[in-house]
C-alpha positions as a Markdown table, in Angstrom:
| # | Residue | x | y | z |
|---|---|---|---|---|
| 1 | Met | -3.7 | -25.5 | 13.0 |
| 2 | Asn | -0.2 | -24.3 | 13.0 |
| 3 | Ile | 0.3 | -22.0 | 10.0 |
| 4 | Tyr | 3.3 | -23.5 | 8.5 |
| 5 | Ile | 1.4 | -26.8 | 8.6 |
| 6 | Asp | -1.4 | -25.1 | 6.8 |
| 7 | Leu | 0.8 | -23.6 | 4.3 |
| 8 | Phe | 2.5 | -27.1 | 3.8 |
| 9 | Leu | -0.9 | -29.0 | 3.2 |
| 10 | Ser | -2.5 | -26.3 | 1.0 |
| 11 | Phe | 0.5 | -26.0 | -1.4 |
| 12 | Ala | 0.8 | -30.0 | -1.3 |
| 13 | Lys | -3.0 | -30.1 | -2.3 |
| 14 | Val | -2.3 | -27.8 | -5.1 |
| 15 | Gly | 0.7 | -29.6 | -6.3 |
| 16 | Ala | -0.8 | -32.8 | -6.3 |
| 17 | Met | -3.8 | -32.1 | -8.3 |
| 18 | Thr | -2.0 | -29.8 | -10.9 |
| 19 | Phe | -0.7 | -31.6 | -14.2 |
| 20 | Gly | 0.8 | -29.5 | -16.9 |
| 21 | Gly | 3.0 | -27.1 | -15.5 |
| 22 | Gly | 2.6 | -23.6 | -13.8 |
| 23 | Tyr | -0.3 | -22.2 | -15.7 |
| 24 | Ala | -2.4 | -25.0 | -14.9 |
| 25 | Met | -1.9 | -24.4 | -11.2 |
| 26 | Leu | -3.2 | -21.1 | -11.4 |
| 27 | Pro | -7.4 | -21.9 | -11.2 |
| 28 | Met | -6.3 | -24.4 | -8.2 |
| 29 | Leu | -4.2 | -21.6 | -6.5 |
| 30 | Lys | -7.1 | -19.1 | -6.9 |
| 31 | Arg | -9.5 | -21.6 | -5.6 |
| 32 | Glu | -7.4 | -22.6 | -2.5 |
| 33 | Leu | -5.6 | -19.5 | -1.5 |
| 34 | Cys | -8.0 | -16.4 | -2.5 |
| 35 | Asp | -11.7 | -18.0 | -2.2 |
| 36 | Lys | -11.0 | -20.5 | 0.5 |
| 37 | Lys | -8.1 | -19.3 | 2.7 |
| 38 | Lys | -8.0 | -15.5 | 1.8 |
| 39 | Trp | -4.3 | -15.5 | 2.1 |
| 40 | Val | -3.9 | -13.4 | -1.3 |
| 41 | Thr | -6.0 | -11.7 | -3.9 |
| 42 | Glu | -6.3 | -12.7 | -7.3 |
| 43 | Asp | -4.2 | -9.8 | -8.7 |
| 44 | Glu | -1.5 | -10.7 | -5.9 |
| 45 | Ile | -1.4 | -14.1 | -7.3 |
| 46 | Leu | -1.2 | -12.7 | -11.0 |
| 47 | Asp | 1.9 | -10.6 | -9.8 |
| 48 | Tyr | 3.6 | -13.5 | -8.3 |
| 49 | Tyr | 3.1 | -15.6 | -11.3 |
| 50 | Ala | 4.7 | -12.6 | -13.3 |
| 51 | Val | 7.6 | -12.6 | -11.0 |
| 52 | Gly | 7.8 | -16.3 | -11.1 |
| 53 | Gln | 8.0 | -16.4 | -14.7 |
| 54 | Cys | 11.0 | -13.6 | -14.8 |
| 55 | Thr | 12.9 | -15.6 | -12.3 |
| 56 | Pro | 15.1 | -18.8 | -13.0 |
| 57 | Gly | 13.3 | -22.0 | -11.9 |
| 58 | Val | 9.9 | -23.6 | -12.2 |
| 59 | Ile | 6.8 | -21.0 | -11.7 |
| 60 | Ala | 5.1 | -23.2 | -9.3 |
| 61 | Val | 7.7 | -23.3 | -7.1 |
| 62 | Asn | 8.7 | -19.5 | -7.5 |
| 63 | Ala | 4.9 | -18.6 | -6.9 |
| 64 | Ala | 4.8 | -20.8 | -4.0 |
| 65 | Thr | 7.8 | -19.5 | -2.4 |
| 66 | Leu | 6.8 | -16.0 | -2.9 |
| 67 | Ile | 3.2 | -16.3 | -1.6 |
| 68 | Gly | 4.8 | -18.4 | 1.5 |
| 69 | Ser | 7.3 | -15.8 | 2.0 |
| 70 | Lys | 4.4 | -12.9 | 2.1 |
| 71 | Lys | 2.4 | -14.9 | 4.7 |
| 72 | Lys | 4.9 | -15.9 | 6.9 |
| 73 | Gly | 8.6 | -14.9 | 6.0 |
| 74 | Ile | 11.5 | -17.3 | 5.3 |
| 75 | Leu | 10.0 | -20.1 | 7.0 |
| 76 | Gly | 6.5 | -19.7 | 5.3 |
| 77 | Ala | 8.3 | -19.7 | 2.1 |
| 78 | Ala | 10.0 | -23.1 | 2.8 |
| 79 | Ala | 7.0 | -24.7 | 4.3 |
| 80 | Ser | 4.9 | -23.4 | 0.8 |
| 81 | Thr | 7.7 | -24.7 | -1.3 |
| 82 | Leu | 8.2 | -28.0 | 0.2 |
| 83 | Gly | 4.5 | -28.3 | -0.1 |
| 84 | Val | 4.3 | -27.9 | -3.6 |
| 85 | Ile | 7.3 | -30.1 | -4.5 |
| 86 | Thr | 6.5 | -33.0 | -2.3 |
| 87 | Pro | 3.6 | -34.5 | -4.5 |
| 88 | Ser | 5.6 | -34.6 | -7.7 |
| 89 | Ile | 8.8 | -35.9 | -5.7 |
| 90 | Val | 6.6 | -38.8 | -4.4 |
| 91 | Ile | 4.6 | -39.4 | -7.8 |
| 92 | Ile | 8.3 | -39.4 | -9.8 |
| 93 | Leu | 9.6 | -42.1 | -7.3 |
| 94 | Leu | 6.5 | -43.9 | -7.6 |
| 95 | Ile | 6.5 | -43.9 | -11.4 |
| 96 | Ala | 10.3 | -44.5 | -11.5 |
| 97 | Ser | 9.7 | -47.6 | -9.6 |
| 98 | Leu | 7.1 | -48.9 | -11.7 |
| 99 | Ile | 8.5 | -47.4 | -15.2 |
| 100 | Ser | 9.5 | -50.6 | -16.6 |
| 101 | Gly | 5.7 | -51.4 | -17.7 |
| 102 | Phe | 4.4 | -47.9 | -17.1 |
| 103 | Gly | 5.4 | -45.9 | -20.3 |
| 104 | Asn | 4.2 | -48.7 | -22.7 |
| 105 | Asn | 0.8 | -49.2 | -21.1 |
| 106 | Glu | -1.8 | -48.1 | -23.6 |
| 107 | Tyr | -4.4 | -46.8 | -20.8 |
| 108 | Val | -1.7 | -44.6 | -19.3 |
| 109 | Arg | -0.9 | -43.2 | -22.9 |
| 110 | His | -4.4 | -42.1 | -23.5 |
| 111 | Ala | -4.9 | -40.8 | -19.9 |
| 112 | Phe | -2.1 | -38.6 | -20.4 |
| 113 | Arg | -3.2 | -37.4 | -24.0 |
| 114 | Gly | -6.7 | -36.7 | -22.2 |
| 115 | Ile | -5.2 | -34.7 | -19.4 |
| 116 | Ser | -3.0 | -32.9 | -22.1 |
| 117 | Val | -6.0 | -31.7 | -23.6 |
| 118 | Ser | -7.5 | -30.6 | -20.3 |
| 119 | Val | -4.5 | -28.5 | -19.5 |
| 120 | Cys | -5.0 | -26.8 | -23.0 |
| 121 | Gly | -8.3 | -25.7 | -22.0 |
| 122 | Leu | -7.3 | -24.7 | -18.4 |
| 123 | Val | -4.5 | -22.6 | -19.8 |
| 124 | Thr | -6.9 | -21.0 | -22.4 |
| 125 | Val | -9.2 | -19.9 | -19.2 |
| 126 | Ile | -6.0 | -18.4 | -17.4 |
| 127 | Ile | -5.0 | -16.8 | -20.6 |
| 128 | Tyr | -8.6 | -15.1 | -20.9 |
| 129 | Asp | -8.4 | -14.2 | -17.3 |
| 130 | Leu | -5.1 | -12.7 | -17.4 |
| 131 | Ile | -6.0 | -10.7 | -20.5 |
| 132 | Asn | -9.1 | -9.2 | -18.9 |
| 133 | Lys | -7.2 | -8.4 | -15.7 |
| 134 | Ser | -3.8 | -7.0 | -17.5 |
| 135 | Val | -4.9 | -5.4 | -20.8 |
| 136 | Lys | -6.0 | -2.0 | -19.8 |
| 137 | Gly | -5.8 | 0.2 | -22.7 |
| 138 | Tyr | -4.0 | 0.6 | -26.3 |
| 139 | Ala | -0.5 | 0.5 | -24.8 |
| 140 | His | -1.2 | -2.9 | -22.8 |
| 141 | Met | -2.8 | -4.4 | -26.1 |
| 142 | Ala | 0.4 | -3.0 | -28.1 |
| 143 | Ile | 2.5 | -5.0 | -25.5 |
| 144 | Leu | 0.5 | -8.1 | -25.9 |
| 145 | Leu | 0.3 | -8.1 | -29.6 |
| 146 | Phe | 3.9 | -7.6 | -29.9 |
| 147 | Ser | 4.9 | -10.4 | -27.4 |
| 148 | Phe | 2.6 | -12.8 | -29.1 |
| 149 | Phe | 3.7 | -12.1 | -32.8 |
| 150 | Ser | 7.3 | -11.9 | -31.8 |
| 151 | Ala | 7.4 | -15.4 | -30.1 |
| 152 | Ala | 4.5 | -17.0 | -32.1 |
| 153 | Leu | 5.3 | -15.8 | -35.8 |
| 154 | Leu | 8.8 | -14.6 | -35.7 |
| 155 | Gly | 10.2 | -17.2 | -33.3 |
| 156 | Leu | 12.1 | -14.5 | -31.2 |
| 157 | Ser | 13.4 | -15.7 | -27.8 |
| 158 | Pro | 10.6 | -14.8 | -24.9 |
| 159 | Val | 13.6 | -12.7 | -23.5 |
| 160 | Tyr | 13.3 | -10.3 | -26.2 |
| 161 | Ala | 9.7 | -10.2 | -26.0 |
| 162 | Leu | 10.0 | -9.4 | -22.1 |
| 163 | Leu | 13.0 | -6.9 | -22.8 |
| 164 | Gly | 10.9 | -5.1 | -25.5 |
| 165 | Ser | 7.8 | -5.2 | -23.6 |
| 166 | Met | 9.4 | -3.5 | -20.4 |
| 167 | Ala | 11.2 | -0.8 | -22.6 |
| 168 | Phe | 7.8 | 0.1 | -24.3 |
| 169 | Gly | 6.2 | 0.0 | -21.0 |
| 170 | Leu | 8.6 | 2.5 | -19.4 |
| 171 | Thr | 8.4 | 4.6 | -22.8 |
| 172 | Val | 4.8 | 4.8 | -22.3 |
| 173 | Tyr | 5.0 | 5.9 | -18.5 |
| 174 | Ala | 7.7 | 8.3 | -19.2 |
| 175 | Val | 5.6 | 10.2 | -21.9 |
| 176 | Arg | 2.3 | 9.9 | -19.7 |
| 177 | Ser | 4.3 | 11.2 | -16.7 |
| 178 | Arg | 5.5 | 14.3 | -18.8 |
| 179 | Arg | 2.1 | 14.9 | -19.9 |
| 180 | His | 0.6 | 15.2 | -16.1 |
């Protein structure tokens, strides 16, 4: 199969089956791109997600663009990006055409409540995996706790948590470099 079609279809499958945003997409990306296709490693997906969070736009689209670019350059990025957004566009157009009775349908409301609870479970699994793969010592644990408490308890913007964590990480790196 043509690699660009394969990229498009793989990301379209992920985009069609993901509800709840970027984090809910991680298990699908892992299964499709790491386990089945072997295009990227788990660590690479986490790195692309980290970069996707730090850049403007939707995390899922940013990650798809980065992964497609790694695989096949600019055309790969375009194929992956189009693949991940096409299902959403089609679904939104269908919903928009049926919207008059769709939003007030009790079954639809209950279905989306169930989906949102399921997404919470999936995000929890991803957080657990991210912590296990990313936190490698006391400095990393300090960054994790700082970020969590500054955002959750103090209500600070995530930008401040990222900037503070970056400064702390660079400081720890500089101190460790001087010791060795």
